[in-house]
C-alpha positions as CSV (number, residue, x, y, z in Angstrom):
1,M,14.5,-57.8,-42.0
2,K,13.5,-59.9,-45.0
3,N,15.5,-62.9,-43.7
4,T,14.0,-62.6,-40.2
5,L,10.5,-62.6,-41.8
6,V,11.4,-65.7,-43.9
7,I,12.6,-67.6,-40.8
8,Y,9.6,-66.5,-38.7
9,C,7.1,-67.5,-41.4
10,I,8.6,-70.9,-41.9
11,S,8.5,-71.6,-38.2
12,L,5.0,-70.3,-37.9
13,L,3.9,-72.4,-41.0
14,C,5.3,-75.5,-39.3
15,T,3.3,-74.7,-36.2
16,L,0.2,-74.2,-38.2
17,L,0.7,-77.4,-40.2
18,L,1.0,-79.4,-36.9
19,I,-2.4,-78.2,-35.6
20,P,-4.4,-80.9,-37.6
21,V,-2.0,-83.6,-36.3
22,R,-2.6,-82.5,-32.7
23,K,-6.4,-82.4,-33.2
24,A,-7.9,-85.4,-31.6
25,T,-11.5,-86.5,-32.3
26,S,-11.9,-88.5,-29.1
27,L,-10.0,-89.6,-26.0
28,D,-8.9,-92.7,-27.8
29,T,-7.0,-90.8,-30.4
30,L,-5.7,-88.1,-28.0
31,L,-2.6,-90.0,-27.0
32,L,-1.7,-91.0,-30.6
33,S,-2.2,-87.5,-32.0
34,S,-0.1,-86.0,-29.2
35,Q,2.7,-88.5,-29.8
36,L,2.6,-87.9,-33.5
37,S,2.7,-84.1,-33.1
38,L,5.6,-84.4,-30.7
39,L,7.6,-86.7,-33.0
40,I,6.8,-85.0,-36.3
41,G,7.2,-81.5,-34.9
42,D,10.5,-82.3,-33.2
43,I,12.0,-83.8,-36.3
44,A,10.7,-80.9,-38.4
45,Y,11.9,-78.2,-36.0
46,F,15.3,-79.9,-35.6
47,C,15.7,-80.0,-39.4
48,I,14.4,-76.5,-40.0
49,T,16.8,-75.1,-37.3
50,V,19.8,-76.7,-38.9
51,W,18.7,-75.6,-42.4
52,M,18.0,-72.0,-41.3
53,L,21.3,-71.7,-39.4
54,G,23.2,-73.0,-42.5
55,K,21.3,-70.7,-44.8
56,F,21.4,-67.4,-42.8
57,I,24.5,-67.8,-40.7
58,G,26.4,-65.0,-42.4
59,K,23.5,-62.7,-42.7
60,L,22.0,-62.9,-39.2
61,S,23.4,-63.9,-35.8
62,V,22.9,-67.4,-34.5
63,I,20.9,-66.1,-31.5
64,H,18.7,-64.0,-33.7
65,I,17.9,-67.1,-35.9
66,V,17.2,-69.3,-32.9
67,L,15.0,-66.7,-31.2
68,T,13.1,-66.1,-34.4
69,L,12.4,-69.8,-34.7
70,L,11.2,-69.9,-31.1
71,A,9.0,-66.9,-31.7
72,G,7.3,-68.7,-34.6
73,V,6.6,-71.7,-32.3
74,L,5.4,-69.6,-29.3
75,L,3.4,-66.9,-31.0
76,I,0.2,-69.0,-31.4
77,R,0.7,-71.7,-28.8
78,L,1.9,-69.7,-25.8
79,P,-1.1,-67.3,-25.5
80,F,-3.4,-70.3,-25.8
81,H,-1.5,-72.2,-23.1
82,L,-1.6,-69.1,-20.8
83,W,-5.3,-68.4,-21.5
84,R,-6.6,-72.0,-21.2
85,W,-3.9,-73.3,-18.8
86,N,-5.8,-76.3,-17.4
87,D,-7.2,-77.4,-20.8
88,S,-3.8,-77.0,-22.5
89,L,-1.7,-78.9,-20.0
90,V,-2.2,-82.1,-22.1
91,T,-0.2,-80.6,-25.0
92,L,2.5,-78.8,-22.9
93,P,5.1,-81.6,-23.4
94,D,4.5,-81.1,-27.1
95,L,5.3,-77.4,-27.0
96,L,8.3,-77.9,-24.8
97,G,9.6,-80.7,-27.1
98,H,9.4,-78.4,-30.1
99,C,11.4,-75.7,-28.3
100,F,13.9,-78.3,-27.2
101,A,14.2,-79.5,-30.8
102,I,15.2,-76.0,-31.9
103,L,17.8,-75.8,-29.1
104,L,19.2,-79.3,-30.1
105,G,19.3,-78.2,-33.7
106,Y,21.4,-75.2,-32.6
107,I,23.8,-77.5,-30.7
108,F,24.0,-79.9,-33.6
109,F,24.8,-77.0,-35.9
110,K,27.4,-75.6,-33.5
111,F,29.3,-78.9,-33.3
112,S,28.8,-79.8,-37.0
113,K,32.5,-80.1,-37.6
114,N,32.9,-82.9,-35.0
115,K,31.3,-86.0,-36.4
116,R,31.3,-87.9,-33.1
117,V,29.5,-85.1,-31.3
118,K,27.0,-84.9,-34.2
119,Y,26.2,-88.6,-33.9
120,V,25.9,-88.4,-30.1
121,I,23.5,-85.5,-30.4
122,V,21.4,-87.2,-33.0
123,M,21.3,-90.5,-31.0
124,F,20.5,-88.6,-27.8
125,S,17.7,-86.7,-29.5
126,L,16.2,-89.8,-31.0
127,F,16.4,-91.6,-27.7
128,M,14.8,-88.8,-25.8
129,Y,12.0,-88.4,-28.3
130,I,11.2,-92.1,-28.4
131,V,11.1,-92.1,-24.5
132,A,9.0,-88.9,-24.5
133,C,6.5,-90.4,-27.0
134,W,6.4,-93.7,-25.1
135,K,5.9,-92.1,-21.7
136,Y,3.3,-89.5,-22.9
137,S,0.6,-91.7,-21.4
138,Y,2.1,-91.1,-17.9
139,W,1.6,-87.3,-18.5
140,F,-2.0,-88.0,-19.3
141,N,-2.5,-90.2,-16.2
142,F,-0.8,-87.5,-14.0
143,W,-3.6,-85.0,-15.1
144,G,-6.4,-87.6,-14.7
145,I,-7.0,-88.4,-18.3
146,N,-7.6,-92.1,-18.6
147,I,-6.3,-93.5,-21.9
148,H,-7.2,-97.1,-22.7
């Protein structure tokens, strides 16, 4: 139980630390803050996942660790997204990216013995995150938010 609580608190702390990054003061900074939150959060959750799996693999099951990390991400953000659906659609790719980073961290850890697969996963992850950050403005345009 103690190990689960540690994993959950670290994941929740990462989510809470990303809130100021996501906070935009105007429409001009909304795109930049969303991109930074996506990029920083994805790198952080990827690293936290690999670290937690390495640290607790003998004490807890892999699925338990991954689900606990996802619970830490979703506890605060999911109720807000469900409650204020239209207002929170702007940050939905950010939430999905963080969950995707946890799953990629799991895949990276699972194939950690094979160096080629590890490099492919890291390169694929970096490519996808760069594309996601670059194309974030299309998501804004889709919902009618004009970014200059």
